[in-house]
N, CA, C and O atoms as a MOPAC input file, in Angstrom:
PM7 MOZYME 1SCF
protein

 N    145.47500 1   196.38100 1   123.90100 1
 C    144.68200 1   196.36100 1   125.11100 1
 C    144.29400 1   197.80100 1   125.42300 1
 O    145.12800 1   198.57100 1   125.90000 1
 N    143.05600 1   198.17600 1   125.16600 1
 C    142.64400 1   199.57600 1   125.34600 1
 C    142.70000 1   200.03200 1   126.80400 1
 O    142.43800 1   199.25600 1   127.72300 1
 N    143.04500 1   201.29200 1   126.99200 1
 C    143.01000 1   201.96200 1   128.29100 1
 C    143.99500 1   201.38900 1   129.30600 1
 O    143.84100 1   201.63400 1   130.50200 1
 N    144.99500 1   200.63900 1   128.87100 1
 C    145.98300 1   200.07200 1   129.79300 1
 C    147.36200 1   200.54600 1   129.36700 1
 O    147.79800 1   200.27100 1   128.24900 1
 N    148.04800 1   201.25600 1   130.25300 1
 C    149.40700 1   201.70800 1   129.92400 1
 C    150.44900 1   200.78400 1   130.51500 1
 O    151.61200 1   200.81800 1   130.11300 1
 N    150.04100 1   199.95000 1   131.47500 1
 C    151.00400 1   199.06000 1   132.09700 1
 C    150.33400 1   198.16900 1   133.12200 1
 O    149.12200 1   198.22300 1   133.32700 1
 N    151.14100 1   197.35700 1   133.75100 1
 C    150.65700 1   196.45000 1   134.79100 1
 C    151.58200 1   196.52700 1   135.98400 1
 O    152.76700 1   196.83800 1   135.86200 1
 N    151.01200 1   196.23700 1   137.14100 1
 C    151.79700 1   196.21100 1   138.36800 1
 C    152.11200 1   194.77600 1   138.75900 1
 O    151.27800 1   193.88000 1   138.62600 1
 N    153.32900 1   194.57600 1   139.24100 1
 C    153.69900 1   193.29200 1   139.82400 1
 C    154.23900 1   193.58100 1   141.23000 1
 O    154.88400 1   194.60300 1   141.46100 1
 N    153.97000 1   192.67900 1   142.14500 1
 C    154.43900 1   192.82700 1   143.51400 1
 C    155.58600 1   191.85200 1   143.74100 1
 O    155.45500 1   190.65200 1   143.50200 1
 N    156.70000 1   192.38100 1   144.20100 1
 C    157.88900 1   191.55900 1   144.40200 1
 C    157.74200 1   190.68200 1   145.64600 1
 O    157.24600 1   191.12900 1   146.68100 1
 N    158.17600 1   189.44100 1   145.52700 1
 C    158.11700 1   188.49000 1   146.64700 1
 C    159.33600 1   188.59500 1   147.55300 1
 O    159.33600 1   188.08500 1   148.67400 1
 N    160.36400 1   189.25600 1   147.06000 1
 C    161.61600 1   189.33500 1   147.80200 1
 C    162.66700 1   188.37800 1   147.25700 1
 O    163.86100 1   188.55200 1   147.50300 1
 N    162.21900 1   187.36100 1   146.51200 1
 C    163.15700 1   186.42600 1   145.89200 1
 C    163.55100 1   186.96300 1   144.51900 1
 O    162.75400 1   187.61000 1   143.84100 1
 N    164.77200 1   186.68900 1   144.12700 1
 C    165.23700 1   187.20000 1   142.83300 1
 C    166.42100 1   186.38300 1   142.34900 1
 O    167.03500 1   185.62100 1   143.09600 1
 N    166.71700 1   186.57200 1   141.07200 1
 C    167.92700 1   186.01400 1   140.48000 1
 C    168.54400 1   187.10700 1   139.60800 1
 O    167.99500 1   188.20300 1   139.49700 1
 N    169.66600 1   186.80700 1   139.00000 1
 C    170.34700 1   187.82500 1   138.18200 1
 C    169.51300 1   188.27100 1   136.99400 1
 O    169.57800 1   189.43300 1   136.59200 1
 N    168.72700 1   187.35800 1   136.42700 1
 C    167.88900 1   187.72100 1   135.27700 1
 C    166.87600 1   188.79000 1   135.67500 1
 O    166.70200 1   189.77600 1   134.95900 1
 N    166.20800 1   188.60100 1   136.81200 1
 C    165.23600 1   189.60100 1   137.26400 1
 C    165.92000 1   190.94000 1   137.53100 1
 O    165.38900 1   191.99000 1   137.17000 1
 N    167.07800 1   190.91000 1   138.15200 1
 C    167.79100 1   192.16500 1   138.41400 1
 C    168.12600 1   192.88400 1   137.11000 1
 O    167.95900 1   194.10000 1   137.01300 1
 N    168.59300 1   192.14700 1   136.11300 1
 C    168.91200 1   192.74400 1   134.81300 1
 C    167.66500 1   193.32000 1   134.16500 1
 O    167.70600 1   194.41000 1   133.59400 1
 N    166.54600 1   192.58700 1   134.25100 1
 C    165.30400 1   193.06900 1   133.65300 1
 C    164.82100 1   194.33800 1   134.35000 1
 O    164.38200 1   195.28000 1   133.69000 1
 N    164.89700 1   194.36600 1   135.65100 1
 C    164.48700 1   195.55500 1   136.39500 1
 C    165.37000 1   196.74800 1   136.08000 1
 O    164.89600 1   197.88400 1   136.06200 1
 N    166.63800 1   196.50400 1   135.83100 1
 C    167.57200 1   197.60700 1   135.56700 1
 C    167.47700 1   198.14100 1   134.14700 1
 O    168.21300 1   199.06100 1   133.79100 1
 N    166.59700 1   197.59400 1   133.33400 1
 C    166.37300 1   198.21200 1   132.03700 1
 C    166.56100 1   197.35200 1   130.82400 1
 O    166.34200 1   197.82300 1   129.70800 1
 N    166.96300 1   196.09300 1   130.98800 1
 C    167.13800 1   195.24800 1   129.81400 1
 C    165.80100 1   194.84500 1   129.19600 1
 O    165.76400 1   194.31100 1   128.08800 1
 N    164.73100 1   195.09300 1   129.89300 1
 C    163.39600 1   194.78400 1   129.37900 1
 C    162.96200 1   193.38100 1   129.73800 1
 O    163.77600 1   192.50800 1   130.03900 1
 N    161.64900 1   193.19100 1   129.69600 1
 C    161.09000 1   191.89200 1   130.05700 1
 C    159.82800 1   191.63000 1   129.26200 1
 O    159.11700 1   192.55000 1   128.85800 1
 N    159.57200 1   190.36300 1   129.05000 1
 C    158.33400 1   189.93500 1   128.41600 1
 C    157.40400 1   189.46800 1   129.53800 1
 O    157.79200 1   188.65100 1   130.37400 1
 N    156.18500 1   189.98700 1   129.55000 1
 C    155.23500 1   189.65200 1   130.60900 1
 C    153.92400 1   189.14200 1   130.02900 1
 O    153.48600 1   189.58000 1   128.96500 1
 N    153.30700 1   188.20900 1   130.74500 1
 C    151.98200 1   187.70500 1   130.36700 1
 C    151.09800 1   187.71200 1   131.59900 1
 O    151.48200 1   187.20700 1   132.65400 1
 N    149.91500 1   188.28500 1   131.46100 1
 C    148.89500 1   188.24700 1   132.50600 1
 C    147.77600 1   187.34800 1   131.99000 1
 O    147.26800 1   187.55600 1   130.88800 1
 N    147.39100 1   186.35100 1   132.78200 1
 C    146.35400 1   185.39700 1   132.37400 1
 C    145.07200 1   185.73900 1   133.11400 1
 O    145.06800 1   185.87200 1   134.33800 1
 N    143.99200 1   185.88000 1   132.37200 1
 C    142.68100 1   186.17600 1   132.95000 1
 C    141.71100 1   185.06700 1   132.57600 1
 O    141.47900 1   184.81400 1   131.39300 1
 N    141.15300 1   184.41500 1   133.56000 1
 C    140.16900 1   183.35200 1   133.30200 1
 C    138.82500 1   183.94000 1   132.88700 1
 O    138.10500 1   183.35000 1   132.08000 1
 N    138.48900 1   185.10300 1   133.43800 1
 C    137.24300 1   185.79600 1   133.07800 1
 C    137.59900 1   187.25000 1   132.82200 1
 O    138.10400 1   187.94000 1   133.70700 1
 N    137.33400 1   187.70600 1   131.61900 1
 C    137.71900 1   189.04600 1   131.20900 1
 C    136.49300 1   189.78000 1   130.69700 1
 O    135.71300 1   189.22900 1   129.92000 1
 N    136.32300 1   191.01300 1   131.12800 1
 C    135.23800 1   191.82300 1   130.60300 1
 C    135.67900 1   193.26600 1   130.48800 1
 O    136.50200 1   193.74300 1   131.26900 1
 N    135.12500 1   193.95000 1   129.51200 1
 C    135.40200 1   195.36600 1   129.31600 1
 C    134.31500 1   195.96100 1   128.43800 1
 O    133.57700 1   195.23400 1   127.77400 1
 N    134.22100 1   197.27600 1   128.43800 1
 C    133.28300 1   197.97500 1   127.56400 1
 C    134.08400 1   198.52900 1   126.39700 1
 O    135.05800 1   199.25500 1   126.59400 1
 N    133.67800 1   198.18900 1   125.20000 1
 C    134.35900 1   198.63100 1   123.98800 1
 C    133.32500 1   199.17100 1   123.03000 1
 O    132.41100 1   198.45200 1   122.62500 1
 N    133.46100 1   200.42900 1   122.66700 1
 C    132.52100 1   201.12700 1   121.79300 1
 C    131.09400 1   200.96100 1   122.32800 1
 O    130.16000 1   200.69900 1   121.57000 1
 N    130.94500 1   201.11900 1   123.64400 1
 C    129.62800 1   201.05300 1   124.25300 1
 C    129.04000 1   199.65900 1   124.38300 1
 O    127.87400 1   199.51300 1   124.74900 1
 N    129.82700 1   198.63200 1   124.09100 1
 C    129.33700 1   197.25300 1   124.16400 1
 C    130.13700 1   196.49200 1   125.21000 1
 O    131.36600 1   196.55800 1   125.23500 1
 N    129.42100 1   195.75800 1   126.08600 1
 C    130.10100 1   194.91500 1   127.07100 1
 C    130.62100 1   193.66400 1   126.38400 1
 O    129.88800 1   192.99200 1   125.65800 1
 N    131.88900 1   193.35900 1   126.61700 1
 C    132.51700 1   192.18100 1   126.01700 1
 C    132.95300 1   191.26400 1   127.15000 1
 O    133.58400 1   191.70900 1   128.10900 1
 N    132.61700 1   189.98000 1   127.03900 1
 C    133.00600 1   188.97200 1   128.02100 1
 C    133.77300 1   187.87300 1   127.30100 1
 O    133.30000 1   187.32800 1   126.30500 1
 N    134.94800 1   187.55400 1   127.80300 1
 C    135.77800 1   186.51900 1   127.19800 1
 C    136.31900 1   185.59900 1   128.28700 1
 O    136.50200 1   186.01000 1   129.43300 1
 N    136.56600 1   184.36800 1   127.91600 1
 C    137.18300 1   183.38700 1   128.80600 1
 C    138.63400 1   183.17300 1   128.38700 1
 O    138.95700 1   183.28300 1   127.20400 1
 N    139.50000 1   182.87400 1   129.33000 1
 C    140.89700 1   182.51700 1   129.08000 1
 C    141.60400 1   183.48200 1   128.13800 1
 O    141.91800 1   183.14200 1   126.99800 1
 N    141.84400 1   184.67300 1   128.62700 1
 C    142.50200 1   185.72000 1   127.85700 1
 C    143.92600 1   185.91200 1   128.37800 1
 O    144.15900 1   185.92100 1   129.58600 1
 N    144.86700 1   186.06200 1   127.46000 1
 C    146.24000 1   186.40200 1   127.80200 1
 C    146.47700 1   187.85600 1   127.40000 1
 O    146.05300 1   188.28700 1   126.32800 1
 N    147.15500 1   188.60600 1   128.26200 1
 C    147.54500 1   189.97800 1   127.96800 1
 C    149.07400 1   189.98800 1   128.01200 1
 O    149.67300 1   189.66000 1   129.03600 1
 N    149.69700 1   190.36500 1   126.89700 1
 C    151.14300 1   190.18800 1   126.73900 1
 C    151.83700 1   191.50100 1   126.40600 1
 O    151.33500 1   192.31300 1   125.63000 1
 N    152.99900 1   191.68500 1   127.00900 1
 C    153.89000 1   192.79300 1   126.65200 1
 C    155.21500 1   192.17800 1   126.23200 1
 O    155.88400 1   191.50700 1   127.01800 1
 N    155.58000 1   192.41700 1   124.98600 1
 C    156.79900 1   191.83100 1   124.44000 1
 C    158.05100 1   192.49500 1   124.98300 1
 O    159.07800 1   191.83700 1   125.14900 1
 N    157.97800 1   193.79900 1   125.26500 1
 C    159.17000 1   194.53100 1   125.68600 1
 C    158.77600 1   195.51600 1   126.78200 1
 O    158.60300 1   196.70700 1   126.52500 1
 N    158.63900 1   195.01400 1   127.99300 1
 C    158.24400 1   195.84500 1   129.11400 1
 C    159.43800 1   196.43500 1   129.83400 1
 O    160.50200 1   195.82000 1   129.91300 1
 N    159.25100 1   197.62900 1   130.35600 1
 C    160.27800 1   198.33000 1   131.12100 1
 C    159.69200 1   198.64800 1   132.49900 1
 O    158.58600 1   199.17900 1   132.60000 1
 N    160.42900 1   198.32700 1   133.54500 1
 C    159.99700 1   198.60100 1   134.91600 1
 C    160.32700 1   200.05000 1   135.27800 1
 O    161.48700 1   200.46000 1   135.22600 1
 N    159.31100 1   200.81700 1   135.64200 1
 C    159.55400 1   202.19100 1   136.08800 1
 C    160.27400 1   202.15100 1   137.43600 1
 O    159.85300 1   201.44000 1   138.34800 1
 N    161.34200 1   202.90100 1   137.55500 1
 C    162.12900 1   202.89000 1   138.78800 1
 C    162.77900 1   201.54400 1   139.04300 1
 O    163.05600 1   201.18200 1   140.18700 1
 N    163.02100 1   200.80300 1   137.96600 1
 C    163.52500 1   199.44300 1   138.08800 1
 C    164.84000 1   199.31500 1   138.82200 1
 O    165.03100 1   198.34800 1   139.55900 1
 N    165.75900 1   200.25900 1   138.64600 1
 C    167.05800 1   200.18700 1   139.32600 1
 C    166.87200 1   200.26900 1   140.84100 1
 O    167.57300 1   199.59100 1   141.59100 1
 N    165.93100 1   201.09600 1   141.28900 1
 C    165.65200 1   201.20900 1   142.72400 1
 C    165.06100 1   199.90500 1   143.26300 1
 O    165.40100 1   199.46900 1   144.36300 1
 N    164.18000 1   199.29100 1   142.48200 1
 C    163.58600 1   198.01600 1   142.89800 1
 C    164.65900 1   196.92500 1   142.97900 1
 O    164.66500 1   196.11900 1   143.90900 1
 N    165.56200 1   196.90600 1   142.00000 1
 C    166.64600 1   195.91300 1   142.00400 1
 C    167.54000 1   196.11500 1   143.22700 1
 O    167.92100 1   195.14600 1   143.88300 1
 N    167.87300 1   197.36000 1   143.53200 1
 C    168.71800 1   197.64800 1   144.69000 1
 C    168.02500 1   197.21800 1   145.98600 1
 O    168.67500 1   196.70100 1   146.89500 1
 N    166.71700 1   197.42900 1   146.07300 1
 C    165.97200 1   197.02100 1   147.27100 1
 C    165.99300 1   195.49900 1   147.42600 1
 O    166.13600 1   194.98900 1   148.53700 1
 N    165.85100 1   194.77900 1   146.31700 1
 C    165.92000 1   193.31300 1   146.39500 1
 C    167.27900 1   192.87800 1   146.92700 1
 O    167.36600 1   192.03300 1   147.81700 1
 N    168.33200 1   193.45900 1   146.37800 1
 C    169.68300 1   193.09000 1   146.80500 1
 C    169.93700 1   193.44300 1   148.27400 1
 O    170.70700 1   192.77100 1   148.96000 1
 N    169.28400 1   194.49600 1   148.74000 1
 C    169.45900 1   194.92300 1   150.12700 1
 C    168.55900 1   194.13600 1   151.08400 1
 O    168.64700 1   194.29400 1   152.30200 1
 N    167.69100 1   193.28500 1   150.51800 1
 C    166.79800 1   192.49500 1   151.35500 1
 C    165.52500 1   193.21000 1   151.75200 1
 O    164.80500 1   192.74600 1   152.63600 1
 N    165.23000 1   194.35300 1   151.10200 1
 C    164.03700 1   195.13800 1   151.44000 1
 C    163.04900 1   195.22200 1   150.27600 1
 O    162.19400 1   196.10700 1   150.24900 1
 N    163.16500 1   194.31000 1   149.32200 1
 C    162.31900 1   194.38000 1   148.13700 1
 C    160.95100 1   193.73200 1   148.27600 1
 O    160.05600 1   194.02100 1   147.48200 1
 N    160.76900 1   192.87200 1   149.25500 1
 C    159.50100 1   192.15400 1   149.40300 1
 C    158.34400 1   193.14200 1   149.57500 1
 O    158.39200 1   194.04200 1   150.41400 1
 N    157.29600 1   192.94600 1   148.75000 1
 C    156.10300 1   193.78200 1   148.82900 1
 C    156.14300 1   195.03200 1   147.97000 1
 O    155.13100 1   195.72000 1   147.83500 1
 N    157.28400 1   195.33500 1   147.39200 1
 C    157.36200 1   196.52400 1   146.52200 1
 C    156.53200 1   196.28300 1   145.26600 1
 O    156.53200 1   195.18700 1   144.70400 1
 N    155.82800 1   197.32200 1   144.83800 1
 C    155.00500 1   197.23700 1   143.63200 1
 C    155.77100 1   197.87800 1   142.48100 1
 O    156.18300 1   199.03500 1   142.55400 1
 N    155.95100 1   197.09900 1   141.41500 1
 C    156.68400 1   197.55600 1   140.23400 1
 C    155.67900 1   197.78600 1   139.12000 1
 O    154.89900 1   196.89400 1   138.78500 1
 N    155.69800 1   198.98500 1   138.54300 1
 C    154.82100 1   199.30000 1   137.40400 1
 C    155.61800 1   199.07000 1   136.12000 1
 O    156.66000 1   199.68900 1   135.90600 1
 N    155.12100 1   198.18100 1   135.27600 1
 C    155.78900 1   197.83500 1   134.02300 1
 C    154.99500 1   198.41800 1   132.86100 1
 O    153.79200 1   198.18500 1   132.74500 1
 N    155.67000 1   199.17600 1   132.00400 1
 C    155.05200 1   199.78300 1   130.82800 1
 C    155.74000 1   199.26100 1   129.57300 1
 O    156.83200 1   198.69800 1   129.64600 1
 N    155.11000 1   199.44700 1   128.43900 1
 C    155.72000 1   199.06600 1   127.17600 1
 C    156.82100 1   200.04100 1   126.78500 1
 O    156.63700 1   201.25600 1   126.85400 1
 N    157.96100 1   199.50500 1   126.37500 1
 C    159.08100 1   200.33300 1   125.90000 1
 C    158.59300 1   201.24500 1   124.78600 1
 O    157.90500 1   200.80100 1   123.86600 1
 N    158.95000 1   202.51400 1   124.87100 1
 C    158.54900 1   203.56500 1   123.91700 1
 C    157.05900 1   203.47900 1   123.55100 1
 O    156.68500 1   203.68400 1   122.39600 1
 N    156.21900 1   203.17600 1   124.54300 1
 C    154.77400 1   203.16400 1   124.30700 1
 C    154.25000 1   201.95400 1   123.56300 1
 O    153.13900 1   201.99800 1   123.03600 1
 N    155.01800 1   200.87100 1   123.50400 1
 C    154.51000 1   199.67400 1   122.82700 1
 C    153.23800 1   199.20100 1   123.52300 1
 O    153.19100 1   199.14100 1   124.75100 1
 N    152.21400 1   198.86800 1   122.75600 1
 C    150.95300 1   198.45200 1   123.37200 1
 C    151.00300 1   197.03200 1   123.91700 1
 O    151.85100 1   196.23000 1   123.52700 1
 N    150.08600 1   196.74000 1   124.81600 1
 C    149.87800 1   195.38800 1   125.32200 1
 C    148.95300 1   194.67900 1   124.34400 1
 O    148.01000 1   195.28000 1   123.82700 1
 N    149.22000 1   193.41200 1   124.09300 1
 C    148.42600 1   192.63000 1   123.14100 1
 C    147.52900 1   191.68800 1   123.93600 1
 O    147.98100 1   191.02200 1   124.86800 1
 N    146.25600 1   191.64100 1   123.55800 1
 C    145.31400 1   190.76000 1   124.22200 1
 C    144.88000 1   189.69400 1   123.21600 1
 O    144.58400 1   189.99800 1   122.06000 1
 N    144.84700 1   188.43900 1   123.67400 1
 C    144.44700 1   187.36500 1   122.77200 1
 C    143.94700 1   186.15700 1   123.55600 1
 O    144.18100 1   186.03100 1   124.75800 1
 N    143.25600 1   185.27600 1   122.84500 1
 C    142.80100 1   184.01400 1   123.41800 1
 C    143.64500 1   182.89400 1   122.82700 1
 O    143.59200 1   182.66600 1   121.61900 1
 N    144.41900 1   182.19200 1   123.64000 1
 C    145.27700 1   181.12600 1   123.13000 1
 C    144.49300 1   180.05000 1   122.37600 1
 O    145.01300 1   179.46300 1   121.42700 1
 N    143.27100 1   179.79000 1   122.77700 1
 C    142.47400 1   178.74700 1   122.12400 1
 C    142.13800 1   179.08800 1   120.67700 1
 O    141.77100 1   178.20500 1   119.90200 1
 N    142.25800 1   180.35700 1   120.30700 1
 C    141.93500 1   180.77500 1   118.93200 1
 C    143.14900 1   180.78700 1   118.01300 1
 O    143.01700 1   181.03300 1   116.81400 1
 N    144.33600 1   180.52200 1   118.56800 1
 C    145.53800 1   180.51600 1   117.73900 1
 C    145.56000 1   179.26300 1   116.87100 1
 O    145.27200 1   178.16400 1   117.34600 1
 N    145.89600 1   179.43200 1   115.62100 1
 C    145.97300 1   178.28600 1   114.71700 1
 C    147.27200 1   177.51500 1   114.90100 1
 O    147.31100 1   176.30500 1   114.68100 1
 N    148.33100 1   178.20200 1   115.30000 1
 C    149.62300 1   177.55700 1   115.51200 1
 C    150.17900 1   178.06900 1   116.83400 1
 O    150.68300 1   179.19000 1   116.90500 1
 N    150.08900 1   177.26000 1   117.87100 1
 C    150.50000 1   177.71600 1   119.19300 1
 C    152.00200 1   177.93300 1   119.31700 1
 O    152.45000 1   178.54500 1   120.28700 1
 N    152.78700 1   177.45200 1   118.36600 1
 C    154.23700 1   177.64400 1   118.39500 1
 C    154.68300 1   178.89700 1   117.64000 1
 O    155.83500 1   179.31600 1   117.75200 1
 N    153.77400 1   179.49000 1   116.87500 1
 C    154.10300 1   180.69000 1   116.10500 1
 C    153.81300 1   181.93200 1   116.95400 1
 O    153.01400 1   181.87400 1   117.88800 1
 N    154.45700 1   183.04500 1   116.63000 1
 C    154.14100 1   184.28500 1   117.34800 1
 C    152.66200 1   184.64200 1   117.18400 1
 O    152.05200 1   184.35000 1   116.15500 1
 N    152.10300 1   185.27200 1   118.20100 1
 C    150.70100 1   185.69600 1   118.13900 1
 C    150.56900 1   186.73500 1   117.03300 1
 O    151.32200 1   187.70800 1   117.01200 1
 N    149.62100 1   186.54500 1   116.10900 1
 C    149.42300 1   187.54500 1   115.05300 1
 C    149.02800 1   188.89200 1   115.66900 1
 O    148.27100 1   188.94300 1   116.63800 1
 N    149.54000 1   189.95200 1   115.10700 1
 C    149.21300 1   191.29300 1   115.59000 1
 C    148.46400 1   192.02300 1   114.49100 1
 O    148.92000 1   192.09500 1   113.35000 1
 N    147.30800 1   192.56500 1   114.85200 1
 C    146.50600 1   193.31300 1   113.88800 1
 C    145.77000 1   194.42500 1   114.61300 1
 O    145.56500 1   194.35900 1   115.82500 1
 N    145.37900 1   195.43000 1   113.87500 1
 C    144.60100 1   196.51900 1   114.45200 1
 C    143.13600 1   196.14100 1   114.55700 1
 O    142.74300 1   195.01800 1   114.24000 1
 N    142.33900 1   197.09000 1   115.00400 1
 C    140.90100 1   196.83600 1   115.17000 1
 C    140.20400 1   196.60900 1   113.83700 1
 O    139.28100 1   195.80200 1   113.73100 1
 N    140.66100 1   197.33700 1   112.82000 1
 C    140.05000 1   197.26100 1   111.49400 1
 C    138.54900 1   197.49400 1   111.56200 1
 O    137.76500 1   196.80400 1   110.91000 1
 N    138.16500 1   198.48600 1   112.37000 1
 C    136.75100 1   198.84100 1   112.52600 1
 C    136.59500 1   200.33200 1   112.24600 1
 O    137.32000 1   201.15600 1   112.80200 1
 N    135.65800 1   200.66400 1   111.39300 1
 C    135.42400 1   202.06300 1   111.03200 1
 C    135.08400 1   202.88300 1   112.26900 1
 O    134.25300 1   202.48500 1   113.08600 1
 N    135.73800 1   204.02800 1   112.39300 1
 C    135.45400 1   204.93700 1   113.49100 1
 C    136.17400 1   204.62600 1   114.78300 1
 O    136.08100 1   205.40100 1   115.73600 1
 N    136.88300 1   203.52700 1   114.84500 1
 C    137.60700 1   203.16900 1   116.06300 1
 C    139.09100 1   203.42300 1   115.82300 1
 O    139.70800 1   202.76300 1   114.98600 1
 N    139.66600 1   204.37900 1   116.55400 1
 C    141.08900 1   204.68000 1   116.33200 1
 C    141.97400 1   203.51800 1   116.77300 1
 O    141.69700 1   202.84300 1   117.76500 1
 N    143.04100 1   203.30400 1   116.01300 1
 C    143.99000 1   202.25100 1   116.36000 1
 C    144.76100 1   202.64900 1   117.60000 1
 O    144.85100 1   203.82900 1   117.93600 1
 N    145.30500 1   201.67900 1   118.26400 1
 C    146.07800 1   201.89200 1   119.47800 1
 C    147.37900 1   202.58000 1   119.12000 1
 O    148.10500 1   202.11900 1   118.23900 1
 N    147.68900 1   203.70300 1   119.80700 1
 C    148.99300 1   204.32800 1   119.56300 1
 C    150.10000 1   203.30900 1   119.85000 1
 O    150.03300 1   202.57500 1   120.83500 1
 N    151.08500 1   203.27200 1   119.01000 1
 C    152.19300 1   202.35100 1   119.20300 1
 C    152.02700 1   201.03100 1   118.46500 1
 O    152.95600 1   200.22300 1   118.43300 1
 N    150.84900 1   200.79700 1   117.86600 1
 C    150.62600 1   199.53400 1   117.16100 1
 C    151.63500 1   199.35400 1   116.02800 1
 O    152.19500 1   198.27100 1   115.86000 1
 N    151.86400 1   200.40500 1   115.25700 1
 C    152.80900 1   200.30700 1   114.14200 1
 C    154.22300 1   200.01400 1   114.65100 1
 O    154.95300 1   199.23500 1   114.03900 1
 N    154.61500 1   200.64500 1   115.78500 1
 C    155.93600 1   200.36100 1   116.36800 1
 C    156.05200 1   198.89400 1   116.76700 1
 O    157.10100 1   198.27800 1   116.58100 1
 N    154.97000 1   198.33400 1   117.31800 1
 C    154.98600 1   196.92900 1   117.72300 1
 C    155.12600 1   196.01100 1   116.51200 1
 O    155.88200 1   195.04100 1   116.55500 1
 N    154.41700 1   196.30600 1   115.45100 1
 C    154.50500 1   195.50500 1   114.22800 1
 C    155.91800 1   195.58400 1   113.65900 1
 O    156.46900 1   194.57300 1   113.22400 1
 N    156.50900 1   196.78200 1   113.65800 1
 C    157.87600 1   196.93900 1   113.15600 1
 C    158.89500 1   196.22700 1   114.03700 1
 O    159.84600 1   195.63700 1   113.52500 1
 N    158.70800 1   196.27300 1   115.36000 1
 C    159.61700 1   195.57600 1   116.25600 1
 C    159.54200 1   194.07500 1   116.01600 1
 O    160.57000 1   193.39900 1   115.98600 1
 N    158.35300 1   193.55900 1   115.84800 1
 C    158.18300 1   192.11600 1   115.59100 1
 C    158.94300 1   191.72900 1   114.33000 1
 O    159.62200 1   190.70300 1   114.31100 1
 N    158.83900 1   192.53500 1   113.27600 1
 C    159.53900 1   192.24600 1   112.01800 1
 C    161.04600 1   192.31600 1   112.21700 1
 O    161.78600 1   191.48500 1   111.69100 1
 N    161.49900 1   193.30400 1   112.97500 1
 C    162.93700 1   193.46100 1   113.23800 1
 C    163.47400 1   192.25600 1   114.00600 1
 O    164.55000 1   191.75300 1   113.68000 1
 N    162.75500 1   191.78800 1   115.00800 1
 C    163.19800 1   190.64300 1   115.79800 1
 C    163.18400 1   189.36000 1   114.97000 1
 O    164.01700 1   188.47800 1   115.18100 1
 N    162.25500 1   189.25200 1   114.04000 1
 C    162.17600 1   188.06700 1   113.18600 1
 C    163.37200 1   187.98400 1   112.23200 1
 O    163.77500 1   186.89600 1   111.82100 1
 N    163.93600 1   189.15600 1   111.88400 1
 C    165.07600 1   189.19500 1   110.96600 1
 C    166.39200 1   188.80200 1   111.65100 1
 O    167.39100 1   188.55700 1   110.97600 1
 N    166.39400 1   188.74300 1   112.97200 1
 C    167.64100 1   188.45400 1   113.70400 1
 C    167.93900 1   186.98800 1   113.72500 1
 O    168.94700 1   186.57100 1   114.29600 1

């Protein structure tokens, strides 16, 4: 996902132990669903329907503080910025184009001459392989 280092989520004030653990650094998988998506890429406007933007291993910046605020009852409305662990990129895809909806989303680079690959793409591919071996 070009030009995106992370996403913000706003806390509702409700939580469970899993959310607290994720905020404190255990990492989280996040999906943002966009019904209408547009962006400019290499000078061309791109419009897509039903796009998912996914982070396999997101880390909440200041997550321990957010978790403490939830436990103290003051977490409602706090904005949490989630970034990819060690710069892992966000993956954008259309679920309708997947050949096997039960398989992991294929990860590939742009494969376009003159367009630099996303920093961290190789780390993401290696992490996927490492997790598959477990």
